[in-house]
C-alpha positions in Angstrom: 74.9 -18.4 44.4 72.0 -16.8 46.4 71.3 -14.8 42.9 70.5 -17.9 41.5 67.7 -18.6 44.3 64.3 -17.6 43.5 60.6 -17.9 46.1 57.6 -18.3 44.0 53.9 -20.1 44.6 52.7 -22.4 42.2 51.1 -25.9 41.9 53.6 -29.0 42.3 52.5 -32.0 40.5 54.1 -35.5 41.0 53.0 -38.4 39.5 54.7 -42.0 40.2 54.5 -45.1 37.9 52.8 -48.3 40.3 54.4 -51.5 40.1 58.1 -49.3 38.6 61.1 -51.6 40.7 59.0 -54.9 40.2 59.1 -54.3 36.6 62.9 -53.7 36.6 63.2 -57.1 38.4 61.4 -58.6 35.8 61.9 -57.1 32.6 65.1 -53.7 33.1 64.7 -53.1 29.0 60.5 -52.4 28.9 60.7 -50.3 32.5 63.2 -48.2 30.7 61.4 -48.4 27.5 58.3 -47.6 29.9 59.7 -44.7 31.6 60.6 -42.5 28.3 57.4 -43.0 26.8 56.2 -41.9 30.5 57.8 -38.7 29.9 56.7 -37.7 26.2 53.4 -38.3 27.5 54.3 -35.7 30.0 55.7 -33.5 27.8 52.8 -33.2 25.6 50.2 -32.7 28.2 52.5 -30.1 29.7 52.8 -28.1 26.3 48.9 -28.2 26.3 48.2 -26.8 29.9 51.6 -24.1 30.4 53.3 -26.9 33.0 57.0 -27.2 33.4 58.5 -30.3 33.6 61.0 -30.2 36.6 62.4 -32.9 36.5 62.2 -36.5 36.8 62.3 -38.8 40.2 63.5 -41.6 38.4 60.2 -43.3 38.0 58.2 -40.3 39.4 57.8 -37.1 37.7 57.9 -33.3 39.0 55.7 -30.3 37.4 54.5 -26.8 38.1 52.1 -25.4 36.9 51.3 -21.5 38.1 47.1 -22.8 37.4 46.2 -24.6 39.7 43.3 -25.8 37.7 45.5 -26.8 34.8 47.2 -28.8 37.3 44.0 -30.1 37.7 43.0 -31.3 33.9 46.4 -32.6 33.0 46.5 -34.6 35.7 43.1 -36.5 34.8 44.2 -36.4 31.2 47.1 -38.2 32.0 45.2 -40.8 34.0 42.8 -41.2 31.2 45.1 -41.5 28.9 46.7 -45.2 30.5 43.6 -45.9 31.8 42.4 -46.4 28.4 46.1 -48.0 27.0 46.7 -49.6 29.9 50.3 -48.9 29.2 51.2 -48.7 32.9 49.8 -47.4 36.4 49.7 -43.4 38.3 49.6 -42.3 41.1 49.4 -38.8 41.6 49.4 -35.7 44.0 49.0 -32.2 43.4 49.3 -29.3 46.0 49.6 -25.1 45.9 52.3 -23.3 47.9 55.8 -21.3 48.0 58.3 -22.8 46.6 62.4 -22.0 46.1 63.5 -22.3 42.2 67.2 -22.9 42.1 68.1 -22.7 39.0 66.4 -25.9 37.0 66.0 -27.2 40.8 62.8 -27.0 42.9 62.4 -27.1 47.0 59.7 -26.7 49.6 57.0 -27.7 51.1 54.6 -27.5 47.5 56.8 -30.1 46.5 56.9 -32.3 50.2 53.2 -32.7 50.1 52.7 -33.1 46.6 54.9 -36.2 47.0 52.9 -37.5 49.7 49.6 -37.1 48.4 50.5 -39.0 46.2 51.2 -42.1 48.3 48.6 -42.3 49.5 46.7 -42.6 46.2 45.3 -45.9 44.4 46.9 -47.1 40.3 44.7 -44.1 38.6 43.8 -42.0 41.1 44.6 -38.0 41.7 45.1 -36.5 45.0 44.2 -33.3 45.9 45.2 -30.8 48.9 43.1 -27.7 50.2 44.6 -24.8 48.6 43.7 -27.0 45.3 40.9 -27.1 45.8 39.6 -23.6 47.0 41.7 -23.0 44.1 39.5 -24.8 41.6 35.8 -23.7 43.6 33.0 -25.3 42.6 33.9 -26.2 38.9 31.6 -28.7 36.6 34.7 -30.4 34.6 35.4 -31.9 38.6 33.8 -33.7 40.7 35.4 -33.9 44.1 35.1 -35.9 47.2 36.6 -35.1 50.3 39.2 -37.8 52.8 38.9 -35.8 55.7 42.1 -34.5 57.8 45.3 -36.0 57.7 48.8 -35.6 59.2 52.0 -36.4 57.4 55.4 -36.7 58.3 57.2 -33.3 58.5 53.6 -30.8 57.3 53.0 -28.8 60.9 49.4 -28.5 60.1 46.8 -31.4 59.2 46.0 -31.2 55.6 42.9 -31.7 54.6 42.5 -34.3 51.2 40.9 -34.8 48.8 40.0 -37.1 45.6 38.9 -36.1 41.7 36.1 -38.7 41.0 35.3 -37.8 37.9 34.6 -41.4 35.9 36.8 -44.2 35.4 39.3 -42.6 38.2 40.0 -44.4 41.3 38.9 -43.3 44.5 41.1 -44.2 48.0 39.0 -45.1 51.1 39.8 -43.7 54.3 40.6 -46.9 56.5 42.7 -47.7 53.2 45.0 -44.1 53.3 45.2 -44.4 57.5 46.5 -47.7 56.6 49.3 -46.5 54.6 50.2 -44.0 57.2 50.6 -45.9 59.8 52.2 -49.1 58.2 54.5 -45.9 57.1 55.2 -45.0 60.6 55.6 -48.7 62.1 58.8 -49.0 59.7 60.1 -45.4 61.0 59.7 -47.3 64.4 60.7 -50.5 63.9 64.0 -49.1 62.5 64.2 -47.1 65.8 63.7 -50.4 68.0 66.4 -51.6 66.1 69.1 -48.5 66.6 68.3 -47.6 69.6 67.5 -51.3 71.1 63.7 -50.2 73.0 62.4 -53.4 74.4 58.9 -53.9 73.2 56.8 -52.6 75.7 57.9 -48.8 75.0 56.8 -49.8 70.9 53.3 -51.0 72.0 52.8 -47.9 74.5 54.6 -45.2 71.7 52.0 -47.1 68.7 49.3 -47.0 70.7 49.1 -42.9 71.7 51.6 -41.6 68.5 50.1 -43.3 66.1 46.2 -42.4 66.9 47.5 -39.3 67.3 49.3 -38.9 64.2 46.2 -39.8 61.7 43.1 -38.8 63.2 42.1 -35.2 64.3 38.1 -35.1 65.5 36.7 -32.1 64.4 33.4 -30.9 64.0 32.3 -32.1 60.5 28.9 -31.5 58.1 28.1 -32.5 55.5 24.5 -30.2 53.2 23.1 -33.5 51.3 21.5 -32.2 48.1 17.2 -31.8 49.0 15.0 -33.5 47.5 11.6 -32.0 46.0 8.4 -33.4 46.0 6.8 -31.8 42.9 8.3 -31.8 39.4 10.0 -29.0 37.4 13.2 -27.5 36.8 11.8 -25.0 39.5 11.7 -26.7 41.9 15.0 -28.3 41.3 16.8 -24.8 41.1 15.1 -24.2 44.6 16.3 -26.9 46.4 19.9 -26.6 44.8 19.6 -22.9 46.1 18.6 -24.0 49.5 21.8 -26.6 49.5 24.2 -24.5 48.2 22.9 -21.6 50.4 23.5 -23.9 53.7 26.6 -24.3 52.6 27.8 -21.1 51.9 26.5 -19.9 55.3 27.9 -22.5 57.6 31.3 -22.3 55.7 32.8 -19.0 56.9 32.7 -21.3 60.7 36.5 -21.1 61.7 34.7 -24.2 64.7 33.0 -26.7 61.3 34.9 -28.4 59.0 31.9 -28.4 56.1 31.1 -30.6 52.9 31.6 -28.9 50.0 28.8 -28.8 47.1 30.7 -31.4 44.7 31.1 -33.5 47.0 27.9 -34.0 48.1 26.4 -34.3 45.1 27.7 -37.0 44.6 25.2 -38.8 46.8 22.3 -36.7 45.3 19.2 -39.2 45.1 21.8 -42.1 46.9 20.6 -45.1 48.0 23.4 -45.5 50.6 22.9 -45.3 54.1 22.9 -42.5 56.3 25.7 -43.7 58.0 27.4 -45.2 54.8 27.7 -41.5 53.0 29.0 -40.1 56.5 32.0 -42.8 56.5 32.7 -41.8 53.1 32.1 -38.1 53.6 34.1 -39.1 57.2 31.4 -36.0 58.7 29.8 -36.2 61.9 27.4 -34.6 60.3 24.4 -35.4 57.5 21.3 -33.0 57.2 19.5 -33.9 54.7 15.6 -33.1 53.6 13.1 -32.8 50.9 11.7 -29.4 49.7 7.7 -29.3 48.6 6.7 -25.9 46.5 3.3 -24.6 45.5 1.8 -21.5 44.6 2.2 -19.4 47.4 4.1 -21.4 49.9 7.4 -23.5 50.3 8.0 -27.0 52.8 10.8 -28.3 53.8 11.6 -31.0 55.7 14.8 -31.7 57.2 16.8 -34.0 59.3 20.3 -33.8 61.7 21.4 -37.2 62.0 24.1 -37.4 64.2 26.5 -40.5 62.5 28.1 -41.1 65.6 25.5 -41.8 67.8 24.0 -43.5 64.6 20.7 -41.3 64.7 19.0 -38.1 63.7 19.4 -35.5 66.4 16.8 -33.4 64.6 14.2 -32.7 62.4 12.1 -30.3 61.2 8.6 -29.1 59.4 9.4 -26.0 58.4 6.7 -23.6 56.1 7.4 -20.7 54.7 5.6 -18.4 52.4 7.4 -18.1 49.0 7.7 -14.2 49.7 9.3 -15.3 52.7 11.5 -17.9 51.9 14.1 -17.0 54.2 12.7 -17.6 57.1 13.2 -21.1 56.4 17.5 -20.8 55.6 17.4 -18.9 59.1 15.3 -21.3 61.0 17.5 -24.3 59.4 21.2 -22.5 60.2 19.9 -22.2 64.0 18.7 -25.6 64.3 21.8 -26.9 63.4 24.4 -24.4 64.9 22.0 -25.0 68.5 21.7 -29.4 67.9 25.2 -29.3 67.0 26.5 -27.2 69.6 28.9 -24.7 67.6 30.1 -22.2 69.1 30.1 -18.5 67.1 32.9 -15.4 67.1 30.3 -12.1 66.9 32.2 -11.8 63.2 30.6 -15.4 62.2 26.8 -14.7 64.2 26.7 -11.5 61.8 27.5 -13.6 58.8 25.6 -16.3 59.9 22.4 -14.1 59.8 22.8 -12.3 56.7 20.4 -12.6 54.3 21.3 -11.6 50.8 17.5 -10.8 49.7 14.4 -10.9 50.7 12.9 -10.3 47.1 11.8 -14.3 45.5 11.8 -13.3 42.6 15.4 -12.0 42.7 16.1 -15.2 43.8 14.3 -17.2 41.3 16.7 -15.3 38.5 19.4 -15.5 40.4 18.9 -19.9 40.4 17.9 -19.3 37.3 20.8 -17.7 36.1 23.4 -20.1 37.7 21.9 -22.8 36.1 22.7 -21.0 32.0 26.2 -20.2 34.0 26.8 -23.8 34.5 25.4 -25.3 31.4 27.4 -23.0 29.5 30.6 -24.2 31.3 29.8 -27.7 30.2 29.2 -26.9 27.0 32.6 -25.0 26.7 34.1 -28.0 28.5 33.5 -30.6 25.4 35.4 -28.8 22.7 
């Protein structure tokens, strides 16, 4: 028997039909027809993106992909199909990890996590783990929103969950997801109360202590919002975007800080929403934002660090440098953020934070221009 077992790493996609049980009670024939049609739709899309159908689980379908990007594209195409046809509604969860293949079946944490992710979604949503987000990276194809850290049942470490935010998809609110977790845990506890005849007082103590620790993880977190430009022009947009991206890149390696990806922050470019609401949606304590003015010889940056817990700006600065010394602004901004948040850096993180990729502003301009053409090229390819 052991020779049939094989360990491998793969992206697991789990989709589930919303409201299937109720439909079975109303019209069994129609329910069976929809399930069969759903299987055919999955098979067609899997064939396009090198996916493999593992098995059907009643109204759910378990699939695997060797490439995480293909898994996310397939999930988006599945949801677009049903958003257009309105035949039924799906919830989809995706996770990348090690699984055990046993003949035509699969087992492992990746299966468990993908299944639990889809249960936290809305009809028409796609949720996935940080491992998937890291694999697809900054992509012009996808818009991604972080929903923060969650402690899932039978999963050892807290898991950061992301939602695909492309047009037409549903994005669950973090509060709704936490309520679902709490609801399921409450059902579990009620069963334990009945089985073990635990008194009401014990139940309330368990709820107040255990549930809160199960669903909320307090860590320092920040989002760098896109810096706006006072003066117009493609060059000014490139410089402000470069400032935003490089701040994220320098802060990301800090182990004591969770930073939101640029794709999630870009959702709030020129947004009219309040800082408090943006921080709530991104599930972060701090927001770094500001604007930039570019003149012939100098660059001016006004930056503010907002603390959403205390609902106040805890630092703001007006920074200026000659264009040739633009990276002085980076260094000053990073030092103020680390100091105001109170981060403790390792020696390696301190070196990485002070690392400058170039001091040549012309080289930096060419780098930003090249990146702009790279993204335009990717967008053009994705239209075909």
